[in-house]
DOBARO-784419 format. One record per residue (C-alpha): x, y, z; residue in one letter. Coordinates in steps of 0.5 Angstrom, whole numbers, plus 500, padded with zeros to 3 digits. Example, Ala and Ser with C-alpha at 12.3 -4.5 7.8 and 13.67 -1.06 7.14 Angstrom:
! residues 2
525491516A/527498514S/
This chain:
! residues 283
526491461X/528492468X/524495475X/526502475X/528501482X/530494483X/533496490X/526497493X/525489493X/528484497X/528477496X/526471501X/533468501X/537474502X/533476508X/534470511X/541471511X/541478513X/536478519X/541481524X/544486520X/545493523X/541498520X/535494518X/528494521X/523488519X/516491519X/510486519X/503489517X/497485516X/490486515X/489481520X/492484526X/493478530X/497474525X/503477528X/502474535X/502467531X/509467529X/513472525X/520473522X/525473527X/527480529X/520483526X/516488529X/509489528X/505495526X/498495526X/495499521X/489501525X/492503532X/499505530X/498509523X/491512523X/487517527X/480514527X/477520531X/478525525X/479519519X/486521518X/493519519X/497520525X/500527526X/508527525X/509527532X/506521533X/510518527X/516520531X/514516537X/512510533X/519509530X/522511536X/519505540X/521500535X/528502534X/527506527X/532512526X/531516520X/537512516X/534505518X/532501512X/525498513X/523492510X/516491510X/512485509X/505482511X/499477509X/495478502X/500479498X/503485501X/497489500X/497492507X/505492507X/505497502X/500501505X/505501511X/510503507X/506508503X/504511510X/512511512X/513515505X/508520507X/512522513X/518522509X/522516511X/526514505X/529507506X/523503505X/523496501X/518490500X/519483502X/517480495X/512475496X/511477503X/509473509X/506467505X/512466501X/516466507X/512461510X/511456504X/519456504X/519454511X/523459513X/524461520X/518464524X/518465532X/513468537X/518472540X/517479540X/524483539X/526489544X/530494541X/533500544X/529506543X/531512538X/530519538X/527520531X/526527529X/519529528X/518530521X/517537518X/511535514X/507530511X/507529504X/500529503X/501534496X/506529493X/503522494X/496523497X/490525493X/483528496X/476528494X/477534490X/483532487X/480526484X/474529481X/479534478X/483528475X/476525473X/474531469X/481532466X/481525463X/487524466X/489517469X/485514474X/485507476X/480503480X/484497483X/478494487X/474488484X/470488478X/464487482X/465493486X/468497480X/461495476X/457497482X/454490483X/457490490X/459495495X/464491498X/470486497X/467479495X/467475502X/467481506X/462485510X/458491507X/461497511X/456502510X/457505503X/451507500X/452507493X/456502488X/460504482X/466508480X/469515479X/467517472X/473515467X/476511472X/480504469X/479498472X/485494474X/484490480X/491490485X/492483484X/493483477X/500486478X/502479482X/504472481X/500466484X/506466490X/505474491X/511476488X/511482483X/510480475X/516482471X/517489469X/515488462X/508485464X/507491469X/508496463X/503492459X/498492464X/499499466X/502503460X/498500455X/491498458X/491504463X/494509460X/499511465X/505514462X/511518465X/510526466X/503525467X/499525474X/496519476X/491517481X/489510484X/484508489X/480503492X/476502498X/480506504X/487506500X/490500502X/489496496X/491502492X/497503496X/500496493X/498499486X/502506488X/508502490X/508498483X/507504479X/512508483X/518504485X/517498479X/515502473X/519509476X/513514475X/514520480X/507523479X/503518482X/498519488X/494515492X/486517494X/486514501X/479516502X/477512496X/470509495X/468509503X/468517502X/466517495X/460512495X/457517501X/459524498X/454528497X/455531490X/460526488X/458523481X/459516479X/458511473X/456504473X/458498469X/464497465X/
């Protein structure tokens, strides 16, 4: 069994040979937004998931016009192939990739293994910040919220209809024993547990120890056999704010080829505080 879209992954050895290719833009996006300044892949631009992609006033993503500005100042055109990578086995890189897809940018890839694998292989790093000619990126006509994003009412409908719903947080978060990621601060969620009917499958189950993705055959056993996802059926994934579930969304969409997967980015920070939202605890 092969990946449904093997072209969505780039290996470290290939990228080192193609750092200066025309038509690509390497994009680093990390949980630690200061990490880029300590050293990054030559030519890579930095996209801050908080400052660049989110509108924190209304707890939403930026408007299409701001996305066009973001791409323009980073020298990204509509036909540019964006290769995303970052820390934490690429979970934030997948979040940035998902956000780009939200605005309809089609040519997106992930560096398999991310920042840690690149560093472990002692490949070149630099602190030089590249400057690219500004592009005139057209304002996207829409955000693809309906196609790849789920909201709370849709997550509830998914739960009630008993369609595939995957909680990719840690087992302790899923069971309701803790309300935040292990070793992370509590972020104000009042209730612990999970959305009724959700299957527990931590996001990192899809990766090897070096942060690369597991083979397609193993991913199929994880998600088709254990989580009940299948072609032609709506699937919703969620975590805390949608970042870890973006990683699972990438796996299901690009590596397993499912075309009806949505990321509930409100996730547990919304659901755990939402009046009237049902929860379950335990396994």
